[in-house]
C-alpha positions as a printed NumPy array, in Angstrom:
array([[33.437, 20.62 , 41.493],
       [32.027, 17.724, 43.825],
       [28.838, 15.839, 43.183],
       [26.57 , 15.469, 45.654],
       [23.46 , 13.75 , 46.491],
       [21.729, 11.786, 43.553],
       [24.036, 13.302, 40.994],
       [26.897, 11.794, 42.807],
       [26.673,  8.604, 40.753],
       [25.181, 10.103, 37.328],
       [28.609, 10.564, 35.7  ],
       [27.681,  9.744, 32.308],
       [24.672,  9.398, 29.942],
       [23.742,  5.691, 29.56 ],
       [22.59 ,  4.53 , 25.739],
       [19.852,  2.204, 25.76 ],
       [21.792,  0.126, 23.135],
       [23.586, -1.405, 26.496],
       [21.048, -2.512, 28.541],
       [23.687, -4.332, 30.694],
       [25.424, -1.176, 31.622],
       [21.826,  0.467, 32.573],
       [21.172, -2.841, 34.673],
       [24.41 , -2.457, 36.546],
       [23.083,  0.724, 38.027],
       [20.084, -0.982, 39.626],
       [18.728,  1.216, 42.561],
       [20.777,  4.33 , 41.504],
       [19.992,  7.451, 39.854],
       [20.745,  7.778, 36.049],
       [20.416,  9.472, 32.866],
       [19.539,  7.157, 29.979],
       [19.028,  8.359, 26.353],
       [17.461,  6.164, 23.529],
       [14.878,  6.192, 20.543],
       [11.146,  5.45 , 21.899],
       [10.257,  2.403, 19.142],
       [ 6.749,  1.854, 20.664],
       [ 4.265,  2.979, 23.093],
       [ 2.212,  0.389, 24.808],
       [-0.407,  0.368, 27.753],
       [-1.113, -2.697, 29.951],
       [-3.378, -2.181, 32.761],
       [-2.836,  1.105, 34.569],
       [ 1.09 ,  1.312, 33.317],
       [ 2.108,  2.811, 29.913],
       [ 5.472,  1.771, 28.773],
       [ 7.882,  3.449, 26.347],
       [ 9.734,  0.902, 24.802],
       [13.243,  1.913, 23.746],
       [14.397, -1.652, 22.67 ],
       [13.005, -4.241, 20.354],
       [12.761, -6.972, 23.246],
       [10.914, -5.987, 26.219],
       [11.926, -8.745, 28.465],
       [15.52 , -7.475, 28.192],
       [15.817, -4.15 , 26.905],
       [15.213, -0.606, 28.519],
       [11.81 ,  0.701, 28.95 ],
       [ 9.968,  3.78 , 31.027],
       [ 7.   ,  3.218, 32.563],
       [ 4.643,  5.982, 33.458],
       [ 1.799,  4.939, 35.921],
       [-1.73 ,  6.126, 35.211],
       [-1.968,  8.588, 37.856],
       [ 1.188, 10.314, 36.193],
       [-0.51 , 10.882, 33.07 ],
       [-2.521, 14.286, 33.778],
       [ 0.851, 15.685, 35.376],
       [ 2.839, 14.693, 31.717],
       [-0.553, 16.04 , 29.639],
       [-0.568, 19.164, 31.752],
       [ 3.176, 19.835, 30.649],
       [ 2.436, 18.923, 27.137],
       [ 3.586, 15.785, 27.24 ],
       [ 1.643, 13.017, 25.433],
       [ 3.201,  9.424, 25.755],
       [ 1.76 ,  8.32 , 22.514],
       [ 3.593, 11.404, 20.817],
       [ 6.941, 10.287, 22.119],
       [ 7.125,  7.254, 19.59 ],
       [10.   ,  7.599, 17.269],
       [11.42 , 10.4  , 19.147],
       [14.855, 10.235, 20.868],
       [14.605, 10.815, 24.407],
       [16.646, 11.367, 27.62 ],
       [15.091, 10.16 , 30.821],
       [16.287, 10.827, 34.293],
       [15.556,  8.57 , 37.335],
       [15.922,  5.697, 39.599],
       [16.708,  2.23 , 37.667],
       [14.927, -0.586, 38.738],
       [15.465, -4.248, 37.764],
       [12.013, -5.941, 36.031],
       [12.62 , -8.364, 33.333],
       [14.927, -5.645, 31.868],
       [16.314, -2.213, 33.404],
       [13.157,  0.039, 34.052],
       [12.748,  3.777, 35.029],
       [ 9.507,  4.829, 36.331],
       [ 8.29 ,  8.717, 35.074],
       [ 6.33 , 10.303, 37.414],
       [ 6.806, 13.845, 36.302],
       [ 7.28 , 15.624, 32.918],
       [10.547, 17.003, 34.143],
       [12.032, 13.616, 33.887],
       [11.742, 13.351, 30.389],
       [13.658, 15.684, 27.922],
       [12.882, 15.228, 24.134],
       [16.14 , 15.307, 22.203],
       [14.572, 14.996, 18.54 ],
       [14.111, 12.5  , 15.852],
       [16.246,  9.39 , 15.225]])
């Protein structure tokens, strides 16, 4: 069955332990799985840090204006700490690979470590 649109490049779920593989998909739609090690706020952005080194490893960014949407769906970023998640979105290259989350449907909770 042919894949179309944004799903054309989403052939596999990427693991956050290989940030280089994720970064190679810069600008493309990807599915990425990993365990949230910490949740931090810096200015108007909440970061779900999935790696120990925030300058190289994968992170999920949530802008302040998206927090109400997540809360309405029962997703509180701090509650994702130590949870294994799958995130969907377009990869951006900023110090390390990132996916910006604007809607609750972009994050799937898979469970603990």
